[in-house]
C-alpha positions, 0 to 999 in steps of 0.5 A, spaced: 500 499 499 505 504 501 509 502 495 502 505 491 502 511 494 510 513 492 508 510 485 502 516 485 506 521 488 512 519 483 507 520 477 503 526 480 510 530 479 513 527 472 507 530 469 508 537 472 514 538 470 512 535 463 506 539 463 511 545 466 516 544 460 511 544 455 507 551 457 515 554 457 516 551 449 510 554 447 512 561 450 518 560 447 515 559 440 510 564 441 515 570 442 520 566 438 517 571 432 518 578 435 526 577 434 525 575 427 521 580 425 524 584 418 522 591 418 520 594 411 521 601 408 514 604 404 518 607 398 513 614 395 515 614 388 514 622 387 508 625 382 509 627 376 516 624 375 515 617 372 518 615 367 513 614 361 516 608 356 510 610 350 513 617 350 518 617 345 515 613 341 508 618 340 514 624 339 516 620 333 509 618 331 507 626 332 514 627 328 511 622 322 505 624 322 506 633 321 513 634 321 515 640 328 509 636 332 514 631 335 518 637 338 512 641 341 509 634 345 516 634 348 514 643 350 521 643 344 518 650 341 524 652 339 525 648 335 520 649 331 522 655 326 528 651 325 525 644 323 520 649 318 526 653 316 530 648 314 524 643 311 521 650 308 529 651 305 529 643 302 522 645 299 523 651 296 530 649 292 526 643 289 520 646 287 525 652 284 529 646 280 524 642 278 520 649 275 527 650 271 528 643 269 521 643 266 522 650 262 528 648 258 524 641 257 519 645 254 523 648 249 527 642 247 520 639 245 518 646 241 524 646 238 522 639 236 517 640 234 519 646 228 516 652 233 520 657 236 521 656 244 523 661 248 531 660 247 530 663 240 529 670 238 528 674 231 533 678 229 530 686 229 534 687 223 535 681 219 529 677 222 533 671 222 532 666 228 539 666 232 538 660 238 540 662 245 541 655 247 544 649 242 541 642 243 546 640 246 545 645 251 538 644 253 539 638 254 545 638 258 541 644 262 535 639 264 540 634 267 543 639 271 536 642 273 533 635 274 540 632 279 539 638 283 531 637 283 532 630 285 538 632 291 533 637 294 527 632 294 533 627 297 535 633 302 528 635 305 527 627 306 532 626 310 530 633 314 525 630 314 527 623 318 532 627 321 527 631 326 522 624 327 530 621 330 531 628 334 525 628 337 524 620 339 530 621 342 529 628 346 524 624 349 528 619 352 533 623 354 528 628 357 526 622 362 533 620 365 535 621 370 541 625 370 545 625 377 551 629 379 554 623 382 557 622 375 561 627 372 564 627 364 569 633 365 576 635 361 582 634 365 589 635 366 595 631 368 602 632 369 607 627 367 611 623 372 617 628 370 613 634 371 616 636 364 609 635 360 601 636 361 597 630 359 590 633 357 583 629 355 577 626 359 575 624 365 569 620 368 568 620 375 564 617 379 561 618 387 559 612 392 555 614 397 
């Protein structure tokens, strides 16, 4: 009978010890995540400075629709006189050279048809016809002004493409974040003997 009491007491003490240790483990498990909490920072983007990936494509499209419209989309209004001045000059020379080409071409056709052209004059004293330009000269004039007309058209087309490219590139650069940590400037360095200076450029990047 006495042995049974001792056994019951031992079992009771073991149960208490087991339950107390389990409670401590549970508390440790509950408290442990507090040491592993990761702090996060919220990054707030400045309003109005978001990068628009479609902006360069839009600028190029507007420039293709109407010369100078891409520059206006980029708010580079001061470039509009340059664009229209350059393209207007190209169009002007293309039209003038075409008019001269048609002038000499018409005169050559009139001469072939046996009619008096604008480069054939009548001598007031003798009444004879006198040709200012020969047939070969009329042909050479046609070739000359045709080449100048084609060159003017080619230059005007190049200016048209150039203003599209300029609008696209400017739209890219206008959204590029230029940092003060990067500098590119001329640089002078003396040689090892200090007798002469070496000139060049220096690219500097400053770490935070």
